[in-house]
N, C-alpha and C positions, 0 to 999 in steps of 0.2 A: 543521726539519732536525736529523738526529741524527748525531753524528760520534763514533766510537770512536778513542780516541788511546792509542798505546802509547810508553812511554818505555824507552830502552835504558839498560843500565848505567851508561854515561858520564854520561847525563841526569841520574842519580840516585845519583852516587857520593859527593856530600857536601851540606851544608846549602845552600851557595851554589847548587848546582844544583838542589834542591827549591825553592828560592825562584824559579828561573827556569821550572820546571815549573808552580808554582803560579800565576805570572803568566799563563802560556799558557793553562792550563785557565781560570782565571777570566775571561780576556779575551773568551772566546766561550761564551754560554750552551749553544750546540749541542754542546759537547764535553762529553758526557754519561757515558761509560763510559771509565775510565782503566786501562789494563793495565801492570803495573809489573814491571820487571826487577830482579834483584838489583843491589846497589852495584858498580860496575866500578872501574877504577883511576882514581885521583884524578890520577897522574902516572905517568911512564914506568916507575918503579922500585916502583909500588905492586903490590898482590895484589888481585885480585877475591874479593869474599866467597865466591862458589861454589868458587874454588879451595881457599880456606881451611877450607871445609866438609869438602871432599873430602880435603884433608889430614888433617883430624881423623878421618875414617872410616878412613883408611889407618893411622893412629896406633893406634887402637883395635884395629883388624885384627892389627897386628903387636904388641899389648900393650904399646904404649909410652904415655907420659903425653901426655895432649892439653890439659892446663890451659893453657899459654903460648900455643898456638895458637887455643884457643876464646876465650881473654881477648881477642886481636885482634879476633875477629868481634865480641864484645860491645861493644868500644870502639868500632868504627866505627859502630855505630847509636847509642851513648850520645853519641858527639861530635855526631852529627847532631841528636839530640834537643836537646842543650844549646845548639848554636848557632842553633837554631831557637827556642830559649827556650820550649819546648812542654811543657806539663803533660801528661806522657805517659811511659809506662813499659813496657818489655818484658821486665823481669826474670822475670816468671813463664814466659814463652815460652822465655827462655834455659834455665831451669831444666828446663823440659820436654824441650827438644832435647838438652840434655846428658845427661839421664836415658836418653833413647832411644839415643842414642850408647853409653852404656857398656851397654846391654842389647842391642847389635848390631842396631841397626835397619837397615834395608836401605839401599844407597847412593842410591837414587832419593829415598827420604825424606830423607835428610840433604842431598843437592844442592838439593833443592826450597826448602829452608827460608830461603835468601837472599831469594828472591822472596816467600814467605810473610811474613818480617819485614818487607821493605820496603813491600809492599802495605799492611800493618796501619798502618805508621809514616805513609805517604803519605795514607792515609784518614784519620787523624787531623789531620794538618795541613791537608787540604782541607776538612775536616769533612764528609766523604761517607760513606755506608755502605760498608762492607768486606763483600765477598762471596768466600768461598773458594773457589778452583777445585776443590778437594776435593768440592765439593757440585754441581757443574755440568758438569765436563769429564770425561767417562766414556769408559773403553777397555773392549772386549770382551775374552773369554778369551783370544783370539788376540793382544792387545797392540795391538790396532788401534784408532783412534778410533771410537767409537760415535756418528756423526753425528747421527743421529736423535734419539736419547736425549738427547745433549749439547745440541741445539738446543732441545729440549722443555725441559729444566731450566733453561738460561740464559734463555729467554724467560720462564719463569715468575718466576724471581728477579729479572730485570731489570724485569718488569712491576711488581714490588713497589716499585722503587726508581727515582726519576727520575734520580738520579746515583749512581754507585757505583765503588769502585776493586776491581779483581781482580789477583790474582798471575798472572804468566804462568809458562810452562816446564812446569807438571805438571798432572795430573788424577787419577783414581782407578781402580784395577782393581775387578772385580766383587767380590773377597774384602775390598775396603776398603783394600788396601795402595795407597801413592803410587806413580804411575808418572810418569816425566819423558819430554818429547819429547828430542829430540838437542839438544846445545848449540846456544844461540841459539833455542831454541824458543818463547821469548816472543813472537816475531813470530807463530808459528804461533797461540798463544792469542788474540792481537790480531785476527787474521784470523777466527778462528772466532768471537770475540765480536761482530765487525762484521756477520757473515753471520746470526748469530742475532738481532742487533738491527735487521736490514734497514737498517743505516746508510747514509746518503748517500755518506758518505766515510770510509775508514780512514786516520787519520794515523799514520805511523810516525817517531817523533821520535828522532833519533841525534845524531852528533857531525859530519855532513857535511851540506853544503846539496844533498842528492839525489845522483843517479847522475852519473857522469862517463863521456864517451866513451871513455876509456881509462885504464889503471891509472897514477894518479900518481907511482907509484913507477918507471915505465918513461918516460912522456912527461910533460915538464914542463908545468904548468898546462894540463891538459886541459879542452876546454870542457864544461861541465855539460849534461845532458840535460833539456830542459825537459819533454818527453812521449814516454813509450814506451808500447807496447802489451804486455799480458800475454804474447804469443807472443814478441816481441822480448826480453823481460825473461827468459823462459823459456831462449832461445838463449844470452844473455849469461851469465846466473846459471850455467848448466850449465858454462861455462867459468870460473866463479869471480868474475865482475864483478858482484856485487850487494852492496848494503848491507842486503839482507834475507835472513832464511833462506828457502831455495829453496821448501820445502814450504808455506811461508806463502801462495803466490800462489793456491793452488787453492780454498780456501773463499770467497775473495772473486771469484776469476774466475767460479766457477759462479754466484754471485748477482749478477755483472755491477755489483761495487761499486769504484770507483775508489780506487787508494791514492795518497796523497801523502806523500812522503819528505820530512822537514823536519829543520832543524838548530836544536837546543835553543839552541844558543849564537849562533844568528843568526836568530832568529823571523821577521825581516822578509823574508828570503830566501824565493822561492815554492817552491824545491826542485823535486823532479821528480814529475810526476803519472803514475801509471801506469792505462792506461785501456783498456776492452775494444776500443775502436776508435778509431784516431788521428784526431784532428780537425784535425791540421796536417800538411803534407808536409816533407820534408827536402830540399827543393830547394837549399838553400844548400850542403847538405854530401853529399847522397845517403845517406851511410851515418848509420846510428843510433850504432852504436859498434863497437869492435874489442876483443876479448878473447882469451885463450888459456890452455892448460894444458900443462905439461910432463909428461914421465914416460910416454911412450907408446911401445909397441912395435907394430909391423906384422907380421902373420903373413901372408906372400904365397904362395898356393897356385896352381900352375900345372898345367893339365891340358888336352891337345888335345880339343876337342868336349866340353868342360865343360858348354857351354849345351845340349848334347842330352841330358846325362845327369840324368834326372828325379830329385830329392832330394838333389843334389850338395850344395847349400849348406845344407840342412837338416843332413847327416851332419857337416858340418864344425863347425857351431854345436853339435850334440850333444856333440862332443868336448869344447867348452869348457864347456858345461852340466855335465858330469860332474864338472868341477873348480871347479864354482860361480864360474866367470868370465863377467862379463857384457862385451859388446862396445861400444866407444865409437862407431865408424863402420864401414861396410861398403862401401866403393867397390869396383866390380868391371868386368870386361871380358868379352868372349866366352869366352876361354880362361884367365882369370885372376880370382881372388878375393883381396881383401885385407881381413883382419880387423884393425882397430885395437882394441887393449886396452890397459889401464894396466900399466905395468912391474910394479909391486907385486903385482898381481893373479895374475902368471904366474910370479913369480920362483922359485918354488919348484918349479914343474911344467913348465919350458921343454921339458926332454928327453921328459917322459912325454907331454906335449901332442903334441909333434910326432910321436912314435912312434905315438900312437894315430891322429892323422890319417892317417898313412901306411898304417895297417892298414885304416881306414874307408874312404877314397877313393881309394887307390893313386895318387896324384898323380905327374906327371913331375918336380916339384920342390916343396919347401918350403923358404921363406927367411924367417929372421927378422931384422928391421930395427929394432935398438933405438935408445934416446936420441933420440925424435922429440918434437917440440912440434906441437900443433893449434892452429891460430889461426883463430877465426871472425869474420867481417866480417858484421855484420848490416845489411841494407840496405833499408830500406823503400821507398826511391826507386829501387830497382834495376830493378823491373818496367818503369818508365816512362822509364828513363834508359839510353839506349845506352851501350856501352863501359865498363860498371862494371867487369867481370871483366878487362878489358883493362888497365885503370888499375891494378887490384890487382897484376896479374902484372908490369905495366911498372915499378910502384913497387919491387917485391921484386927484380926484375931490376937496376933502377938501384942498389940498395943491395948488389948482389953476392950475392943470396940464391937458393940452388937450391930450387925447390919439388919436394918428393918425392913429392907425392900431391895431389889435388884432388877435393873433393866438393861439388857445389852442391845445395842443398836444392830438392825439387820445387816447393816454393811459392815459389821464386825470392827468398826473402827472406833468404837467408844464402848465403856462400860460405865453405867450410873447406878450408883448405890444412895440409898437413903439411910443416913443415921441420926441419932438425937443430936440436936443443937449442942449440947453440952460437949459431945465429941467432935464437933467439926475440925477443930484445928489439930487435934491429936490424929484424926483421920488423914488430913491432907499430908502432915509430916511423915506419919507412917508408911504411906503410899509413895511419896516422893522418895524417901531414904531406901525403900526396897528396890527401886529401879535406878537410882542415881547413886552411885557409892561414892 
């Protein structure tokens, strides 16, 4: 069996966390390839190393002194090395990074050095070989991951090492410059490595014991999700309810590799299994989870006989495309079409978009409804359970919430409702407690 394991920033924030990670890795010989993040916060008032590196980048750009900030970065790693009683030095790497900073190295290079340094340090502590992502995670000329070449390089390098540590978050452009994924991209690296290794499991270690059925900032002590499918995860993570980077789903999903989200601080907890196909039902709760996002505007377009006008919807969406605005959802009726978009996406163009739609489709009316929230109820058991939608709307009615819009997925795996932002928390609490007693 081969396991690829990724440890987040909180799991590698200090020497004590390094010790936990080493114990986890060494306790299972099948944990062969380890992907490391940069050191995260040690407490609520601490700073992440990546944030400090980007502060240094900005200071140099503004022609200000970086000495104090860069010293903070060096001391984070020095403290870990000292507390681990490790005969290891990163001083040469510090010098090289500072030189690159002063010679105006790119922001991606600077931001990536937290993972680079931490992976080198973790490799030394575990006594594993170090494989630099620069040598095997390859982007193409358009800034997209070159999956085929990356897989080939990774397989070649991993074939030389039974065990290894790799830094997450970055790779290399065709011209040799460093390119990073978006923040949280170490999840993506872990997924890419798992796919290339043809791993049996991709373990993603963080500071929570898996995914929860609702946001714990809204619902008190929500139940953990023992098992969730890739499709369900996609639905929930789109609404922001994921402990993983959203893009990290795709490489392992394609390879049909299950993901196990685990807690470094509670390794005995089984966490959440993310699987291609569910092996259990949700008969006790019906729903898998509930999540939502605020900051939504609905553009309601009405026109009599809209359904008979070929290309009507295309014309409406073309207007949004012209302003580089993507839509969130598209519920519609015979003579009505509603386009849900993020408030921020159209903030500067509301008047212009409305005017262009009037010219393009000559509607009877266009109305903008702002300050909405979308709530997704993901329901694996909905197909085989009568009355699920009725329970959702009954719970909202009982909580005094007015449903502004309804959109049910064709797969019968989710129900999405739009409510006023002021009812956002009330709605999630009401729905959760309707299904989870």
